[in-house]
C-alpha positions as CSV (number, residue, x, y, z in Angstrom):
1,T,10.0,-9.9,-157.6
2,Q,12.8,-12.4,-157.7
3,E,14.3,-10.7,-160.8
4,L,14.0,-7.3,-159.3
5,Q,15.7,-8.5,-156.2
6,K,18.5,-10.2,-158.2
7,A,19.0,-6.8,-159.9
8,G,19.5,-5.3,-156.5
9,K,16.1,-3.6,-156.3
10,K,14.6,-3.3,-152.8
11,P,10.9,-3.7,-152.1
12,Y,8.8,-1.4,-150.0
13,I,8.0,-3.2,-146.7
14,D,5.0,-1.8,-144.8
15,G,6.1,-1.0,-141.2
16,I,9.8,-0.8,-142.1
17,H,9.7,1.9,-144.8
18,E,7.9,5.2,-144.9
19,P,6.2,5.9,-148.2
20,G,8.5,7.9,-150.5
21,D,11.7,7.0,-148.6
22,E,14.9,6.6,-150.5
23,D,15.7,3.1,-149.2
24,Y,13.3,1.1,-151.4
25,D,12.9,0.9,-155.2
26,Y,9.5,-0.6,-155.8
27,I,6.2,-1.3,-154.3
28,K,4.2,-4.4,-155.1
29,I,0.5,-3.7,-155.5
30,T,-1.9,-6.7,-155.4
31,G,-5.6,-7.2,-154.8
32,R,-8.4,-4.7,-155.5
33,V,-7.4,-1.1,-156.0
34,T,-9.8,1.7,-156.8
35,A,-8.9,4.7,-158.9
36,T,-8.9,6.8,-155.7
37,S,-6.5,4.5,-153.8
38,F,-4.3,4.3,-156.9
39,Y,-4.0,8.1,-157.1
40,Q,-3.1,8.1,-153.4
41,M,-0.4,5.5,-154.0
42,L,1.1,7.6,-156.8
43,H,1.4,10.5,-154.4
44,Q,2.9,8.3,-151.7
45,H,5.5,6.6,-153.8
46,P,7.0,9.2,-156.2
47,G,9.7,8.0,-158.6
48,K,9.2,4.4,-157.6
49,M,8.5,1.4,-159.7
50,L,4.9,0.1,-159.3
51,L,4.8,-3.7,-159.6
52,I,1.1,-4.3,-160.2
53,D,0.5,-8.1,-159.8
54,D,-2.9,-9.6,-160.5
55,C,-4.5,-6.3,-159.6
56,N,-7.0,-6.6,-162.4
57,S,-9.3,-3.9,-161.0
58,L,-6.9,-1.3,-162.4
59,L,-7.1,-2.7,-165.9
60,E,-10.9,-2.9,-165.8
61,D,-11.7,0.6,-164.5
62,K,-12.0,3.5,-166.9
63,N,-10.7,6.1,-164.4
64,S,-7.7,4.0,-163.6
65,L,-7.0,3.4,-167.3
66,D,-7.3,7.2,-167.9
67,M,-4.6,7.8,-165.2
68,L,-2.4,5.1,-166.6
69,K,-2.6,6.6,-170.1
70,G,-1.6,10.0,-168.8
71,M,1.2,8.6,-166.6
72,L,2.7,6.5,-169.4
73,D,2.1,8.9,-172.3
74,T,5.3,8.9,-174.3
75,S,4.7,12.3,-175.8
76,G,4.0,14.1,-172.5
77,D,5.6,14.5,-169.1
78,G,3.5,12.0,-167.2
79,T,1.2,14.6,-165.6
80,I,-2.3,13.5,-164.6
81,S,-5.1,15.3,-163.0
82,W,-7.9,14.5,-160.6
83,G,-10.5,16.7,-162.1
84,S,-13.8,15.3,-160.7
85,G,-15.2,16.5,-157.4
86,N,-13.0,16.7,-154.4
87,P,-9.5,15.2,-154.8
88,P,-8.6,12.1,-152.7
89,K,-7.2,12.6,-149.2
90,H,-3.8,11.5,-148.0
91,P,-4.4,8.2,-146.3
92,D,-2.3,9.1,-143.2
93,T,-3.0,12.9,-142.7
94,G,-6.4,13.2,-144.2
95,E,-5.4,16.3,-146.1
96,K,-6.6,16.8,-149.7
97,L,-4.0,15.7,-152.2
98,P,-3.0,18.1,-155.0
99,Q,-5.2,17.7,-158.1
100,R,-2.2,17.3,-160.4
101,L,0.6,14.8,-160.2
102,T,3.6,14.3,-162.5
103,F,4.4,10.6,-162.5
104,T,8.2,9.9,-162.7
105,G,8.3,6.2,-161.8
106,R,7.8,3.1,-163.8
107,V,5.0,0.5,-164.0
108,M,5.2,-3.2,-164.5
109,F,2.0,-5.3,-164.8
110,A,1.6,-9.1,-164.3
111,T,-1.9,-10.5,-164.9
112,N,-3.6,-13.6,-166.0
113,L,-6.3,-11.7,-167.9
114,P,-6.6,-12.4,-171.6
115,I,-5.1,-9.0,-172.4
116,K,-5.1,-9.3,-176.2
117,E,-8.8,-10.0,-176.3
118,L,-9.7,-7.4,-173.7
119,S,-7.6,-4.7,-175.4
120,E,-9.5,-5.3,-178.7
121,K,-12.7,-4.7,-176.8
122,N,-11.5,-1.8,-174.6
123,K,-9.6,0.9,-176.5
124,D,-8.4,2.5,-173.2
125,L,-6.7,-0.7,-172.2
126,G,-5.3,-1.0,-175.7
127,A,-3.9,2.5,-175.5
128,V,-2.1,1.7,-172.1
129,L,-0.5,-1.4,-173.7
130,T,1.0,0.6,-176.6
131,R,3.0,2.8,-174.1
132,G,5.6,0.2,-173.4
133,P,6.8,-3.3,-174.1
134,S,4.6,-6.2,-173.3
135,M,5.0,-9.9,-173.3
136,D,2.3,-12.5,-173.5
137,L,3.3,-15.6,-171.6
138,T,0.1,-17.5,-172.1
139,M,0.6,-21.2,-172.3
140,S,-1.7,-23.8,-173.8
141,P,-2.9,-26.6,-171.5
142,K,-0.3,-28.9,-173.0
143,Q,2.5,-26.4,-172.4
144,T,1.3,-25.9,-168.8
145,I,1.4,-29.6,-168.1
146,Q,4.9,-29.8,-169.7
147,R,6.1,-26.9,-167.5
148,I,4.7,-28.5,-164.3
149,K,6.4,-31.7,-165.2
150,S,9.7,-29.9,-165.8
151,I,9.5,-28.4,-162.4
152,A,8.3,-31.6,-160.6
153,W,10.8,-33.9,-162.3
154,N,13.4,-35.2,-159.8
155,P,16.5,-36.7,-161.6
156,K,17.5,-38.5,-158.3
157,T,14.3,-40.5,-158.1
158,N,13.3,-40.4,-161.8
159,K,9.8,-39.4,-160.6
160,L,7.6,-36.3,-160.6
161,D,8.2,-35.8,-156.9
162,N,10.1,-32.5,-156.8
163,L,7.1,-30.4,-155.6
164,K,6.6,-29.7,-151.9
165,F,3.5,-28.2,-150.4
166,P,3.3,-26.5,-147.0
167,G,2.2,-29.1,-144.4
168,S,2.8,-32.0,-146.7
169,E,5.7,-34.5,-146.5
170,S,5.5,-35.5,-150.2
171,Y,4.2,-34.6,-153.6
């Protein structure tokens, strides 16, 4: 989110923005999301970037992966369909959403899941990962400790006391 904001991109803020307004560029999605609520979000935020952060339920659900494959298909136009049963309803109006949607936005995932291993077991997840660039930032335990030390190191005190925690006076 910091890099998006540095690039001048504005986040969706619930209560300030209306879904689909022109005055935000991306929406951050976290927590548990079902395929139904994901389809609703796609309708509510057309043309926006979806920053999906630690929302592992989307990467583990076959229906969500099928939508992502269609949305991100490089050979098509990003059209997806809700073809099973009744389509989801708009969360505000309660009206049935159209059963077809053409995705025109972008998607960015951030997850701590072992994606490489999971994509070898799950072909649908593997197919999603082939539709754009990806970067594995997994660190070994030694690299993690080195990174923490590099953040915590305080050159003024020559100690690892540069971390502050809410409600705590010191490291």
